[in-house]
Each structure stands twice: as structure tokens, then as C-alpha cells.
N, C-alpha and C positions, 0 to 999 in steps of 0.2 A: 504493497503497499504504499510506504515512504517512496518509495523508485517513483510510481504513479501519478503519486504528487506534484513532489520536485516537478517532472516531466513536463506535469499543465501550468505550473505557474511559471518555469522558464521562458515556456510559450505564451501563458500569454505576457509576460513580460515583453518578448523577444514582438506583442501584435499589438503593444501598449494595452492591453485588458483584455475584457472579451471572456472573461474565466467569472462565474458565479456561485464560492460554496452556500453561499446559502442554503440549497438544500441540504447541502451534509452537514449542517448543525446538532442534530442532532447525533449524530453519533459521533461525537467529543466528550464523556463522561470522566472527564476534570472539572475542581470543584474552580467556578471561576470567582469572581467581581469585578461586576463593571463599574466604577465612580467615572460620571461624565458628567459636564459642563449643560447646563440647557443654554447658556450662552457661548456656547464653541459653535464658530463663523467657519471653521478648517474642517468638521466633522457633525455632519446634525444631529443629532437626542435622539435620531429615529435608527442611527446603527445603535445606539448603543439600549437600545427595545426588542430591535433585531439578536444581539445575543445574547436576548433574554428568553430566549429559542432552545440555549446549551441547558440540557436538563439538569444543572450542576452550582444553577450560575444566580447571583446574585447580583442585584441592576440600585444605586445611588443615585439617582438625578438633586446635583446640586444648584437651586436658581440664578444665581446667584455667581457662578461661574462659570470663566468659558474654556479655550483649549486644556490648558494645561492647570486642568483644577488643583493638583493636588500641593501645588506649591502658596494659592496664596488662603484657600480653605485644607493644610498643612491636621490641624486638631480635628476637623469632623471628616477627612482623611482617613488618619488614626484612628478617630472611635469603631469606626467599620470597620476597617484592617486587621487591625490586633486581633478580637475574639469571632474574626472569619480566620485566621493565618492557626490559630487555637484550636477553630473545631475543625481544620483540616488537620494538626496532626493529630489533634487523639482520635481522627479515624481509623489516619492510619496505623495508629500505634507507637507516636514519634510521644521519648519524654516529656512533660511539657518544660517549657521556659522558662532555663533557671537553676530546675535540676539534674543534678547529680547521676550520671551515665554511666 
């Protein structure tokens, strides 16, 4: 699958686009936290809504944020990221942060 995907990406880049992986989003099983600014003019908010189709995703939309929401809204992003990563670690059976291995 990886080789097939790689060939597809390389081919699409050579054609300057022309591929759409949205129908395959449901195949991705890894947890994903999508943090997106509603005032992002480079990537529209509908992109974050599209990523909500990932089976193990969470989407956080920040009303007053732009393209790089984690810089001006670092606390809000960390408040979402830290519990998300702790949950991912717990599901994977990893030791909690700060615990002895």
C-alpha cells in the first residue's frame, strides 16, 4: 500500500494536483487531533471538518485564530493536546509522562 500511495503522490505532484484522498479518510485508524483556526485564509475551515471523518479524530475549531493557531492560542492548544496525548499513550499502554520506566 505504501508504494502505491507514494507513486500516486509523486504522479499527482508531477501533474500539479489531480488527486483526492478524501474517500480514503475512513481507512486511517491512528488518533488525530485537528486544531484549526476559523480565520485561516490559507486553508479553509471546511478542511478541518473534512478531517473529522477520520475514525479516531477530534476537531477543535478556534473562532479567533488564523493559519497558525498554536502561536497566539498556545494555552488553548496545549489544553487540548496534553489530554489527547495522554489518552493516546494510555490506549497504547505507554507509561504516563513523568513516571519511571
